[in-house]
C-alpha positions as CSV (number, residue, x, y, z in Angstrom):
1,M,-2.8,-0.3,19.0
2,N,-5.2,1.0,16.4
3,K,-8.7,-0.3,16.3
4,L,-8.0,-1.8,13.1
5,R,-4.2,-3.5,13.8
6,K,-6.1,-5.1,16.7
7,H,-8.9,-6.5,14.8
8,L,-6.8,-7.5,12.0
9,S,-4.1,-9.7,13.9
10,G,-6.1,-10.6,16.7
11,N,-6.1,-14.4,15.9
12,T,-4.2,-14.8,12.9
13,T,-0.7,-16.4,12.9
14,N,1.9,-14.9,11.2
15,V,3.5,-18.0,9.3
16,I,2.0,-19.0,6.1
17,E,0.1,-22.3,6.2
18,A,-1.3,-24.5,3.7
19,K,-5.2,-24.2,2.8
20,N,-7.5,-26.7,1.7
21,L,-8.7,-25.7,-1.7
22,A,-12.1,-27.3,-1.1
23,E,-13.0,-24.8,1.4
24,I,-11.4,-21.5,-0.2
25,K,-14.0,-22.9,-3.1
26,A,-16.8,-23.2,-1.2
27,P,-18.4,-20.0,-0.4
28,T,-18.5,-19.0,-4.1
29,G,-18.2,-22.6,-6.0
30,N,-15.5,-21.0,-8.2
31,L,-12.2,-21.3,-6.6
32,Y,-10.6,-18.6,-9.1
33,A,-13.8,-16.2,-8.2
34,S,-12.7,-17.0,-4.4
35,I,-8.8,-16.1,-4.8
36,A,-10.2,-13.1,-6.8
37,I,-12.3,-11.8,-4.1
38,I,-9.3,-12.8,-1.3
39,S,-6.6,-10.6,-3.7
40,K,-9.0,-7.5,-3.9
41,R,-9.3,-7.6,-0.2
42,A,-5.8,-8.1,0.5
43,N,-5.3,-5.0,-1.7
44,Q,-7.4,-3.1,0.5
45,I,-6.3,-4.4,3.6
46,N,-2.5,-3.2,2.3
47,V,-3.9,-0.1,1.3
48,S,-5.5,1.0,5.1
49,L,-2.0,-0.3,6.5
50,K,-0.1,1.7,4.4
51,E,-2.2,4.9,5.1
52,E,-1.8,4.3,8.9
53,L,2.1,3.4,8.8
54,H,2.3,6.9,6.7
55,N,0.0,8.9,9.1
56,K,1.9,7.9,12.1
57,L,5.6,8.2,10.7
58,E,4.5,11.6,9.5
59,E,4.7,12.9,13.0
60,F,8.7,12.1,13.4
61,A,9.2,13.5,9.0
62,T,11.5,16.7,9.4
63,H,11.3,18.9,6.4
64,T,15.1,19.7,6.2
65,D,17.9,19.0,3.5
66,S,20.8,18.9,5.9
67,L,22.0,15.1,6.2
68,E,23.8,16.5,9.7
69,E,20.5,16.1,11.5
70,I,19.5,12.8,10.6
71,H,19.3,10.7,13.7
72,E,17.1,7.7,15.0
73,N,14.3,7.8,17.0
74,K,13.2,4.9,18.9
75,E,9.5,5.7,18.6
76,Q,9.7,5.4,15.0
77,I,11.6,2.4,14.9
78,E,9.1,0.6,17.1
79,I,6.2,1.8,15.0
80,S,8.0,0.4,11.8
81,K,8.9,-2.9,13.7
82,A,5.4,-3.9,14.8
83,Y,4.0,-3.1,11.2
84,E,6.9,-5.4,10.2
85,K,5.6,-8.2,12.4
86,M,2.0,-8.0,11.5
87,P,0.5,-11.0,9.4
88,N,0.7,-10.3,5.4
89,P,-2.1,-8.7,4.1
90,S,-2.9,-11.5,2.1
91,I,-3.0,-14.1,5.2
92,L,-5.2,-11.7,6.5
93,A,-7.7,-11.6,3.9
94,T,-7.7,-15.4,3.3
95,Q,-8.7,-15.7,6.8
96,E,-11.3,-13.3,6.7
97,F,-12.7,-15.1,3.7
98,L,-12.7,-18.3,5.3
99,E,-14.6,-16.6,8.4
100,G,-16.9,-15.7,6.2
101,K,-16.1,-11.8,6.8
102,V,-16.2,-10.8,3.3
103,Y,-18.8,-9.7,1.8
104,H,-18.9,-10.5,-2.2
105,R,-21.5,-10.4,-4.9
106,S,-21.6,-10.7,-8.8
107,N,-22.7,-8.5,-11.2
108,N,-23.8,-11.2,-13.8
109,D,-26.4,-13.0,-14.2
110,D,-24.6,-16.1,-14.2
111,D,-24.9,-16.5,-10.6
112,L,-21.1,-17.0,-10.6
113,F,-20.5,-16.5,-7.1
114,R,-23.9,-18.4,-5.8
């Protein structure tokens, strides 16, 4: 298992749970700013997972146009199923944000994120 996948899915459930909005708002003082930070982190996680998956599946790619040669590869199916079972990137990003693992800062002087 890849180091990134171990880190991301270690203690996160795959089930969507209701979150306390006050907890999400607390780090920044603004609910919408917190959600924007979480969404940016979710996009980063999604991109890295897609790249990782495509790199692993690249090994199984055949570069022929013949339909007769297409067959199921059990390893490829196992890899795909493992990635499907992983928590959604937005769940992972929310968990990281609530645990204080996401670095964020504001470029504005109005101290939006405190």
